[in-house]
C-alpha positions as CSV (number, residue, x, y, z in Angstrom):
1,M,-26.9,35.3,2.0
2,G,-30.1,34.5,0.2
3,Y,-29.3,31.6,-2.2
4,E,-32.7,32.3,-3.8
5,T,-31.3,35.4,-5.4
6,I,-29.0,33.3,-7.5
7,H,-31.6,30.7,-8.4
8,P,-35.0,29.9,-6.8
9,N,-34.1,26.2,-6.2
10,W,-30.8,26.9,-4.4
11,E,-32.6,27.2,-1.1
12,K,-33.2,23.4,-1.2
13,P,-30.9,20.4,-2.0
14,A,-30.5,19.6,-5.7
15,G,-32.7,16.8,-7.0
16,N,-29.7,15.6,-9.2
17,M,-26.5,17.0,-10.6
18,V,-28.2,18.9,-13.4
19,D,-30.9,20.6,-11.2
20,G,-30.6,24.3,-11.6
21,Y,-27.9,24.1,-14.3
22,S,-26.8,27.1,-16.4
23,L,-25.5,27.3,-20.0
24,E,-23.1,29.5,-21.9
25,M,-23.3,30.9,-25.4
26,T,-21.5,33.5,-27.5
27,A,-23.1,36.6,-28.9
28,K,-23.0,35.0,-32.4
29,E,-25.1,32.0,-31.4
30,I,-28.6,33.5,-31.4
31,D,-29.8,31.1,-34.2
32,G,-28.4,28.2,-32.3
33,L,-30.2,29.3,-29.1
34,R,-33.5,29.6,-31.0
35,E,-33.0,26.1,-32.3
36,A,-32.1,24.7,-28.9
37,A,-34.8,26.7,-26.9
38,P,-37.5,23.9,-26.9
39,L,-34.9,21.6,-25.3
40,I,-33.9,24.1,-22.5
41,R,-35.9,24.4,-19.3
42,P,-37.8,27.7,-18.9
43,D,-36.0,30.3,-16.7
44,T,-32.7,28.6,-17.3
45,Q,-29.8,31.0,-16.7
46,I,-27.8,31.5,-19.9
47,A,-24.5,33.4,-19.9
48,V,-23.5,35.5,-23.0
49,T,-19.8,35.6,-23.2
50,F,-17.6,38.6,-23.9
51,L,-15.3,37.3,-26.6
52,P,-13.1,39.1,-29.1
53,G,-14.5,39.7,-32.5
54,E,-18.0,40.6,-31.2
55,E,-19.5,44.1,-30.9
56,I,-21.2,45.5,-27.8
57,E,-24.5,45.6,-29.7
58,Q,-24.2,41.9,-30.5
59,R,-23.8,41.1,-26.8
60,I,-26.8,43.3,-25.8
61,E,-28.9,41.7,-28.5
62,A,-28.0,38.2,-27.5
63,S,-28.9,38.9,-23.9
64,S,-32.2,40.3,-25.1
65,V,-33.0,37.2,-27.1
66,V,-32.2,35.0,-24.0
67,R,-34.9,37.0,-22.2
68,E,-37.3,37.0,-25.1
69,L,-37.1,33.1,-25.3
70,G,-38.0,32.8,-21.6
71,F,-34.6,32.4,-20.1
72,E,-32.6,34.4,-17.6
73,P,-29.6,36.3,-19.1
74,I,-26.2,36.4,-17.5
75,A,-24.2,39.2,-19.0
76,H,-20.4,39.0,-19.1
77,V,-17.8,41.7,-18.8
78,S,-14.1,41.2,-19.8
79,A,-12.4,44.1,-18.0
80,R,-9.4,44.3,-20.3
81,R,-11.6,44.4,-23.4
82,I,-13.6,47.5,-22.3
83,R,-12.3,50.5,-24.1
84,S,-13.7,53.3,-22.0
85,H,-15.8,54.1,-18.9
86,E,-18.5,55.3,-21.4
87,E,-18.5,52.0,-23.2
88,L,-18.9,50.1,-19.9
89,D,-21.7,52.4,-18.8
90,Y,-23.6,52.0,-22.1
91,Y,-23.2,48.2,-22.1
92,L,-24.4,47.7,-18.5
93,S,-27.3,50.2,-18.8
94,E,-28.6,48.8,-22.1
95,T,-28.2,45.2,-21.1
96,A,-30.2,45.9,-17.9
97,R,-32.8,48.0,-19.8
98,R,-33.3,45.8,-22.9
99,A,-32.7,42.4,-21.5
100,Q,-33.7,43.1,-17.9
101,A,-30.5,41.4,-16.8
102,K,-29.9,41.1,-13.1
103,R,-26.9,38.8,-13.2
104,I,-23.4,39.4,-14.6
105,F,-20.1,37.6,-14.6
106,V,-17.0,39.7,-14.4
107,I,-13.5,38.6,-15.4
108,A,-10.2,40.3,-16.2
109,G,-10.0,38.7,-19.6
110,D,-7.0,37.4,-21.5
111,P,-5.5,40.3,-23.4
112,P,-2.0,40.8,-22.1
113,E,-2.5,44.6,-22.1
114,P,-5.8,46.4,-21.4
115,E,-7.6,48.0,-24.3
116,G,-8.9,50.7,-22.0
117,P,-8.8,51.9,-18.4
118,F,-9.5,48.5,-16.7
119,E,-6.9,45.9,-15.8
120,D,-8.9,43.6,-13.6
121,S,-12.4,42.6,-12.6
122,L,-12.2,44.2,-9.2
123,Q,-11.9,47.6,-10.9
124,I,-15.2,46.9,-12.7
125,I,-16.9,46.0,-9.4
126,E,-15.6,49.2,-7.8
127,T,-17.0,51.5,-10.4
128,G,-20.4,51.4,-8.7
129,L,-22.1,50.8,-12.1
130,L,-23.3,47.3,-11.3
131,E,-25.5,48.3,-8.5
132,K,-26.5,51.5,-10.2
133,Y,-28.1,49.5,-13.0
134,G,-29.7,47.0,-10.7
135,Y,-27.5,43.9,-11.1
136,Q,-28.1,41.7,-8.1
137,V,-25.9,38.6,-8.6
138,I,-22.2,39.1,-9.5
139,G,-20.2,36.2,-10.7
140,V,-16.4,36.0,-10.3
141,G,-14.0,33.4,-11.7
142,G,-12.8,30.2,-10.0
143,H,-9.9,28.1,-11.3
144,P,-9.8,24.5,-9.9
145,E,-6.7,23.8,-12.1
146,G,-5.0,27.1,-11.4
147,H,-4.3,30.0,-13.7
148,P,-1.3,30.2,-16.1
149,N,-0.5,33.8,-15.2
150,V,-1.4,34.0,-11.4
151,D,0.0,31.9,-8.6
152,K,-2.3,29.9,-6.3
153,D,-2.1,32.1,-3.2
154,A,-2.7,35.2,-5.3
155,L,-5.8,33.6,-6.8
156,W,-7.3,33.1,-3.3
157,T,-6.4,36.6,-2.3
158,W,-8.0,38.2,-5.4
159,M,-11.1,36.0,-5.0
160,K,-11.6,37.2,-1.4
161,R,-11.1,40.8,-2.4
162,K,-13.7,40.6,-5.2
163,L,-16.2,38.7,-3.0
164,D,-15.8,41.3,-0.3
165,A,-16.3,44.1,-2.7
166,V,-19.5,42.6,-4.1
167,R,-21.0,42.1,-0.7
168,A,-19.9,45.6,0.4
169,R,-22.1,47.0,-2.4
170,G,-25.2,45.1,-1.3
171,M,-25.0,42.5,-4.1
172,T,-24.8,38.7,-4.0
173,P,-21.6,37.0,-5.0
174,L,-21.3,33.8,-7.0
175,I,-18.2,31.8,-8.1
176,V,-18.2,30.3,-11.6
177,T,-15.3,28.1,-12.5
178,Q,-13.5,27.6,-15.8
179,F,-14.4,24.2,-17.2
180,A,-12.2,21.3,-16.1
181,F,-11.8,17.6,-16.9
182,D,-10.4,16.4,-13.6
183,D,-13.0,15.7,-10.9
184,D,-10.3,15.2,-8.2
185,A,-8.9,18.7,-8.9
186,I,-12.3,20.2,-8.7
187,V,-13.2,18.5,-5.4
188,E,-9.9,19.3,-3.9
189,W,-10.2,23.0,-4.9
190,L,-13.7,23.2,-3.5
191,G,-12.6,21.6,-0.2
192,E,-9.7,24.1,0.1
193,M,-12.1,27.0,-0.6
194,R,-14.5,25.9,2.2
195,R,-11.6,25.4,4.6
196,R,-10.5,29.0,3.9
197,G,-14.0,30.1,5.1
198,I,-15.3,31.1,1.6
199,D,-19.0,30.1,1.8
200,V,-20.1,31.5,-1.5
201,P,-22.2,29.3,-3.8
202,V,-20.3,27.8,-6.8
203,R,-21.2,26.9,-10.3
204,L,-18.7,24.3,-11.6
205,G,-17.8,24.5,-15.2
206,V,-18.4,21.3,-17.2
207,P,-17.7,20.7,-20.9
208,G,-20.8,19.8,-22.9
209,P,-20.6,16.9,-25.3
210,A,-18.4,17.8,-28.2
211,G,-15.9,16.4,-30.7
212,I,-12.7,15.3,-29.0
213,K,-10.5,17.5,-31.2
214,R,-12.8,20.4,-30.4
215,L,-12.6,19.7,-26.6
216,L,-8.8,19.6,-26.7
217,G,-8.6,22.7,-28.8
218,F,-10.7,24.7,-26.3
219,A,-8.7,23.3,-23.4
220,K,-5.5,24.4,-24.9
221,R,-6.9,27.9,-25.7
222,C,-8.3,28.3,-22.2
223,G,-5.2,27.0,-20.3
224,V,-7.1,24.0,-19.0
225,G,-5.2,20.9,-18.0
226,A,-5.7,18.1,-20.5
227,S,-2.9,15.6,-19.9
228,A,-3.2,12.1,-21.1
229,S,-3.9,10.8,-17.6
230,V,-6.6,13.4,-16.9
231,M,-8.3,12.8,-20.3
232,K,-8.2,9.0,-19.8
233,K,-10.1,9.5,-16.5
234,Y,-12.5,11.8,-18.4
235,G,-13.1,9.0,-20.9
236,V,-10.9,10.2,-23.8
237,S,-7.7,8.8,-25.3
238,I,-5.7,11.7,-26.8
239,T,-4.1,9.1,-29.2
240,N,-7.5,8.6,-30.7
241,L,-9.1,11.9,-31.6
242,I,-12.0,10.4,-33.6
243,G,-15.6,10.8,-32.3
244,T,-17.2,12.8,-29.5
245,A,-17.1,12.8,-25.7
246,G,-19.6,13.8,-23.1
247,P,-19.2,14.7,-19.4
248,D,-20.9,11.5,-18.1
249,K,-17.9,10.2,-16.1
250,L,-17.0,13.6,-14.8
251,V,-20.5,14.4,-13.6
252,D,-21.0,10.9,-12.1
253,N,-17.7,11.2,-10.2
254,L,-18.6,14.7,-8.9
255,D,-22.0,13.3,-7.8
256,K,-20.1,10.6,-5.8
257,K,-17.5,12.8,-4.3
258,L,-19.3,16.0,-3.4
259,G,-20.8,16.3,0.1
260,Q,-22.3,18.8,2.5
261,E,-18.8,20.0,3.4
262,H,-18.5,21.4,-0.2
263,G,-21.4,23.8,0.2
264,R,-24.0,24.8,-2.4
265,V,-22.9,23.7,-5.9
266,R,-24.6,23.6,-9.3
267,L,-23.2,22.9,-12.8
268,H,-22.5,25.4,-15.6
269,F,-22.2,23.9,-19.0
270,Y,-19.8,25.1,-21.7
271,P,-21.5,23.8,-25.0
272,F,-18.6,25.0,-27.3
273,G,-21.2,26.0,-30.0
274,A,-23.4,22.9,-29.6
275,L,-26.3,24.2,-27.4
276,S,-28.8,21.6,-28.7
277,A,-26.4,18.7,-28.0
278,S,-25.7,20.0,-24.5
279,A,-29.4,20.5,-23.8
280,E,-30.2,17.0,-25.0
281,W,-27.4,15.5,-22.8
282,I,-28.8,17.4,-19.8
283,N,-32.4,16.2,-20.4
284,D,-31.2,12.6,-20.9
285,Y,-29.2,12.8,-17.7
286,D,-32.1,14.2,-15.8
287,A,-34.5,11.5,-17.1
288,R,-32.1,8.8,-15.9
289,H,-31.5,10.3,-12.5
290,S,-35.0,11.6,-11.5
């Protein structure tokens, strides 16, 4: 596997924990991205999510602006939110044409019932449309804290099927995890994945600095564990919801605990609508650890 396909610096060890980071935004955050752009490293990979309440054209436009500003777009597909084969074809072809996107992240999505013909991300991969439109790196989801609707063994089985399908079509697989607060859970999950022989590079989801209420709200919405003990280790007391919290302790603990046995790992930041604050935190961390 050529790690360079995912990011040029993945062929060498990371200089520090934010080396080669990626960010996430929604299709409605174009203005926020323009504001944050001077703080973000050129060529940074920025994922445009596939959330409800957004139109296909908004998502395509957001990816195009990512490219326009000098960054690398990562498109998203939520399988259960795709309403037809024609809609998928249009979205993939136009994002590739207008944003020159070469990277995409594919998930099943959270609607209990599909809005169209696709129930899971594997079905999207198997359409052949990703390679048809020149996508090179295909991200699939990882869940260090488990998934509320899928048992642990099934998660590993589905991951392997998706990774095999991506490779069989001549594309490079990447695993991107849901954000988590528990460094021990993240490290244990990574270790188990490597022991299972899954050698795929991983982007670990990390919450960007945000208000404590906002962090807990997103955690609840996304099914992320946020118990009192985990949040205390993260640096937050859930009995005091005033103020903001950043990922300092989480990232420092990951830096201490991750080793060669965990393979190639980089961070993926979930800014929760605060792109500038996340970029500022990343730059400050980099300045202190370079």
